C-alpha positions as CSV (number, residue, x, y, z in Angstrom):
1,M,-0.1,-0.2,-0.4
2,A,2.0,3.2,-1.0
3,S,2.2,6.3,0.4
4,E,2.3,10.1,-1.3
5,A,5.8,10.1,0.6
6,A,6.3,6.4,-0.9
7,E,5.5,7.0,-4.2
8,G,8.2,7.6,-7.3
9,Y,10.8,4.9,-5.6
10,D,11.7,1.5,-6.9
11,Y,10.4,-0.3,-4.0
12,V,9.4,1.0,-0.6
13,V,10.6,-1.2,2.5
14,D,8.0,-1.3,6.0
15,A,8.4,-2.7,9.0
16,D,4.9,-3.7,9.4
17,G,4.2,-5.3,5.7
18,N,2.3,-2.2,3.7
19,G,5.6,-1.9,1.4
20,D,7.8,-4.1,-1.1
21,Y,9.7,-5.4,1.4
22,E,9.7,-5.7,5.1
23,R,13.3,-6.0,5.9
24,L,16.2,-3.7,4.0
25,Q,18.7,-6.6,3.1
26,A,15.9,-7.7,1.0
27,A,14.9,-4.9,-1.0
28,I,19.0,-4.3,-1.9
29,D,19.1,-8.3,-2.5
30,G,15.9,-7.7,-4.8
31,A,17.7,-5.1,-6.7
32,K,19.6,-5.2,-9.8
33,S,23.2,-5.4,-10.3
34,F,25.1,-3.0,-11.7
35,P,21.8,-1.2,-13.1
36,S,22.5,1.5,-15.8
37,D,19.5,3.7,-14.1
38,R,19.8,4.7,-10.0
39,V,17.7,1.9,-8.4
40,S,16.0,3.8,-5.4
41,I,14.6,2.7,-2.2
42,F,12.1,3.9,0.2
43,V,12.3,3.5,3.9
44,R,9.1,3.8,5.9
45,D,9.5,5.0,9.8
46,G,10.1,2.0,12.0
47,V,13.0,-0.2,13.6
48,Y,15.1,-2.3,11.2
49,E,16.9,-4.7,13.8
50,E,19.2,-5.8,10.8
51,K,23.1,-6.0,9.9
52,V,22.7,-4.5,6.0
53,R,25.1,-4.7,3.1
54,V,25.0,-2.9,0.0
55,H,27.5,-5.3,-1.9
56,A,30.0,-4.4,-4.6
57,W,26.9,-5.5,-7.7
58,N,24.4,-3.0,-5.8
59,T,26.1,-0.1,-7.4
60,K,23.7,3.5,-7.8
61,V,21.7,2.8,-5.0
62,D,19.7,6.0,-2.9
63,L,18.8,4.8,-0.1
64,V,15.8,7.4,1.3
65,G,14.3,6.8,5.1
66,E,11.5,8.3,6.0
67,S,13.0,10.4,8.7
68,P,16.2,10.9,10.9
69,E,14.6,10.2,14.2
70,G,11.7,7.9,12.5
71,T,13.8,5.4,10.9
72,I,16.2,3.3,12.3
73,L,19.1,0.4,11.5
74,T,20.4,-1.2,14.4
75,H,22.2,-3.9,15.7
76,D,24.9,-4.6,18.2
77,D,27.7,-6.8,17.3
78,H,30.6,-5.9,18.9
79,F,34.5,-7.1,19.0
80,D,34.1,-9.7,20.8
81,R,31.2,-11.5,20.1
82,I,32.5,-11.3,16.5
83,D,35.3,-13.4,18.0
84,R,37.6,-13.8,14.6
85,G,40.5,-12.5,16.2
86,R,42.4,-9.6,16.1
87,N,40.6,-8.2,12.5
88,S,37.0,-9.0,14.1
89,T,36.6,-5.1,14.4
90,F,36.0,-5.1,10.4
91,F,32.7,-7.6,10.5
92,T,30.8,-5.7,13.7
93,Y,29.2,-3.3,11.2
94,T,25.4,-2.0,11.3
95,L,25.9,-1.3,7.6
96,K,28.4,-1.6,5.1
97,V,28.4,-0.1,2.3
98,D,30.8,-1.8,-1.0
99,G,28.4,-0.6,-4.2
100,N,30.0,2.6,-6.0
101,D,27.7,5.5,-6.1
102,F,25.6,5.3,-3.1
103,T,23.8,8.1,-1.5
104,A,21.6,7.7,2.0
105,R,19.6,10.2,3.6
106,N,16.9,11.2,6.3
107,L,17.5,7.9,8.5
108,T,19.9,6.7,11.7
109,V,22.5,3.5,11.4
110,R,23.0,2.7,15.0
111,N,25.4,0.1,16.9
112,A,23.6,-0.7,20.1
113,A,26.8,-2.4,22.0
114,G,26.7,0.0,24.9
115,P,28.9,2.1,26.1
116,D,31.0,-0.9,28.2
117,A,31.6,-2.8,24.6
118,D,34.5,-2.6,22.8
119,Q,34.9,-1.7,18.8
120,A,32.0,-1.8,17.2
121,V,31.6,0.0,14.2
122,A,27.5,1.7,13.2
123,L,28.2,2.1,9.4
124,H,31.5,0.9,7.8
125,V,32.1,2.5,3.8
126,E,34.2,1.1,1.8
127,A,32.8,2.3,-1.6
128,D,33.6,5.6,-4.3
129,R,31.4,8.0,-4.2
130,A,29.5,7.7,-1.2
131,A,26.9,10.7,0.0
132,F,25.1,11.2,3.5
133,E,23.2,13.4,4.0
134,R,20.6,14.5,7.1
135,C,21.8,10.8,8.4
136,R,22.6,9.8,12.3
137,F,25.6,7.5,12.5
138,E,25.1,6.8,16.9
139,G,27.8,4.5,18.6
140,N,30.3,4.6,20.9
141,Q,34.2,3.1,20.0
142,D,34.7,3.1,15.8
143,T,31.2,4.3,15.1
144,V,32.0,5.1,11.8
145,Y,34.3,3.0,8.9
146,A,35.3,5.3,6.3
147,A,37.6,3.2,4.7
148,G,38.4,2.2,1.3
149,E,42.3,3.3,-0.4
150,G,40.7,6.5,-3.3
151,S,37.7,5.7,-2.5
152,R,35.6,8.9,-1.1
153,Q,33.0,10.3,1.0
154,Y,30.4,12.9,1.3
155,F,28.2,13.3,4.7
156,R,26.0,17.5,4.9
157,D,24.3,17.9,7.7
158,C,24.8,14.8,9.2
159,R,25.6,13.5,13.3
160,V,28.2,11.8,14.3
161,E,28.7,10.2,17.6
162,G,31.2,8.0,19.6
163,T,33.4,8.0,22.2
164,T,37.0,6.8,20.6
165,D,37.9,6.4,17.6
166,F,34.2,7.3,16.4
167,V,35.3,8.4,12.7
168,F,38.9,5.8,11.5
169,G,40.5,4.8,8.3
170,A,41.6,5.1,4.8
171,A,39.2,6.7,3.0
172,T,39.2,10.7,1.8
173,A,35.8,12.1,3.6
174,V,34.4,15.5,3.5
175,F,32.2,16.3,6.2
176,E,29.8,20.0,6.2
177,D,28.0,21.4,8.4
178,C,27.7,18.1,10.6
179,E,27.7,17.5,14.1
180,I,30.9,15.4,15.7
181,R,29.8,14.8,19.3
182,S,31.9,13.2,21.8
183,K,30.7,10.6,24.5
184,A,33.7,10.2,26.6
185,D,37.5,11.5,27.4
186,S,39.3,10.2,24.3
187,Y,39.9,11.2,20.5
188,V,37.7,11.9,17.8
189,T,39.9,10.6,14.9
190,A,42.1,8.2,14.0
191,A,43.1,8.6,10.4
192,S,44.8,6.1,8.1
193,T,45.6,8.1,5.2
194,P,47.5,6.2,2.7
195,R,50.9,8.3,1.4
196,R,50.0,8.5,-2.0
197,E,46.2,10.3,-1.1
198,P,46.5,13.6,-1.1
199,F,43.5,14.7,1.6
200,G,42.3,12.4,4.3
201,Y,39.1,13.8,6.3
202,V,38.2,17.2,6.3
203,F,35.5,18.6,8.7
204,D,34.0,22.3,7.4
205,D,32.0,24.4,8.7
206,C,30.9,21.3,12.0
207,A,29.7,21.9,15.9
208,F,32.7,20.0,17.4
209,T,30.4,18.8,20.5
210,A,30.5,17.0,23.7
211,E,28.4,15.0,26.6
212,S,28.3,17.4,29.7
213,D,30.7,15.5,31.7
214,V,34.0,15.3,28.8
215,S,36.4,17.8,28.7
216,E,39.7,16.3,27.1
217,V,39.1,15.0,24.2
218,Y,41.8,15.2,21.1
219,L,40.8,16.0,17.9
220,G,42.9,12.8,16.2
221,R,45.7,10.6,16.1
222,P,47.4,9.2,13.4
223,W,46.0,4.9,12.6
224,R,48.9,5.0,10.0
225,D,51.4,7.0,10.0
226,H,50.4,9.9,7.4
227,A,46.9,10.3,8.3
228,H,45.6,13.8,7.1
229,V,43.0,15.4,9.0
230,A,41.3,19.1,8.4
231,V,39.3,21.3,10.6
232,I,38.2,24.2,9.5
233,R,35.5,27.0,9.9
234,S,34.4,24.7,13.1
235,H,32.8,25.1,16.2
236,L,34.8,23.7,18.9
237,G,33.3,22.4,22.0
238,S,35.5,23.1,25.2
239,H,36.5,19.3,26.1
240,V,38.6,20.0,22.8
241,R,42.0,20.1,24.1
242,P,44.2,23.1,24.1
243,D,47.1,21.0,22.5
244,G,43.8,19.3,20.4
245,W,46.0,16.1,18.6
246,H,47.8,13.2,19.9
247,D,50.6,11.0,18.5
248,W,49.6,7.9,19.2
249,S,52.5,7.7,21.4
250,R,54.8,6.9,18.0
251,P,57.3,10.2,18.0
252,E,58.1,9.4,14.7
253,A,54.5,10.3,13.1
254,R,54.5,13.5,14.0
255,E,56.7,14.1,10.8
256,T,54.4,12.4,8.1
257,A,50.9,12.9,9.6
258,T,48.8,15.9,8.8
259,Y,47.0,18.2,11.1
260,V,45.7,21.5,10.2
261,E,42.9,24.0,11.0
262,Y,42.0,27.1,10.2
263,E,39.6,30.2,11.4
264,N,38.1,27.8,13.6
265,D,35.7,29.0,16.5
266,G,34.9,27.9,20.6
267,P,35.9,27.5,23.3
268,G,38.2,24.7,22.1
269,S,39.6,26.6,19.7
270,A,42.8,27.6,21.3
271,D,45.8,30.1,20.4
272,P,47.7,28.0,17.6
273,D,50.5,28.1,19.9
274,E,49.0,26.2,22.5
275,R,48.4,23.3,19.5
276,A,50.9,20.6,19.5
277,S,53.8,22.1,18.0
278,W,54.0,19.4,14.8
279,A,49.8,20.8,13.7
280,S,49.5,23.9,12.0
281,E,47.3,26.7,11.1
282,L,46.6,27.0,6.9
283,T,47.2,30.2,5.1
284,A,44.0,31.2,3.2
285,A,45.3,29.6,0.2
286,A,46.1,26.7,2.0
287,A,42.7,26.4,3.2
288,D,41.2,26.8,-0.6
289,R,42.8,23.4,-1.5
290,Y,39.8,22.1,0.8
291,A,36.6,22.5,-0.6
292,A,34.6,19.5,-1.1
293,E,35.1,20.9,-5.4
294,S,39.1,19.6,-4.6
295,V,39.4,16.9,-2.6
296,L,36.4,15.0,-4.0
297,G,36.2,15.9,-8.0
298,G,33.5,17.9,-8.8
299,G,30.3,17.4,-11.9
300,D,31.3,16.6,-15.5
301,A,30.5,18.4,-18.6
302,G,28.6,21.2,-16.4
303,E,27.2,18.3,-14.5
304,S,26.0,19.3,-10.3
305,P,29.3,17.1,-8.2
306,W,28.6,13.5,-7.7
307,Y,27.8,13.7,-3.4
308,R,25.4,16.2,-4.1
309,V,22.4,14.4,-2.3
310,D,18.6,15.3,-3.6
311,A,17.4,16.8,-1.5
312,E,13.8,15.9,-1.6
């Protein structure tokens, strides 16, 4: 039974049985592989307790929730539960996206393992040209794994929350107008940017916030030696430490990691002299290089850039 909101989509997912599918994975599995045209999937409000994977052959998928607050995808795998050795983290996702040219908007992706669990990923993205708008990513340690060497990802008007290293991985990813919320005294990012990639994570016009009892947070630490993170034109709460950045007790990483800031404000935007000596403040010209179109690439022949998600 279609509603007006669901009209125009290829498939409708409804947990109450009033759509084409009751589970999101079933809709993805039913979509055409390597389609010529985009495949749109509308997900009605509801709590979908499942572990979902958008496979590499499921390209050009548009996943649209009815509302960020009401459309919730949740699962609770974590490192110890997976129990597959030292790489168990990478199997803990609630949503994993391998298919290129993926978009998602108006939904929540949650890892519900809880604060006492170990590494527990909510969103794991390996895809290139993956864009997210008005989404919420909820978890604790390792909430968003923005991964895939050479992969480009874009987040706009999203909320990402976590405790430790809750944005991590090797992708090139831009976060614009997002809330980055810390739930513990720890680290926000753990980038593993490959040496040959010119950019890693860029936070532009974001708000770095925290729970009321959080007061000692680093903006990042290098998971791998060439970690690259830029925080520009963003508001930094008082929970951000004056030194800002940590070397993960590997002093040699100070020579290879790139941590830069530009025109941030708020109580956490300390004087550059207080920041870690191996981080730096960008010039205006250098900051221009971190615009989304420079980092992610623009459109072809006058078309809109791939990362601009349909705002309807």
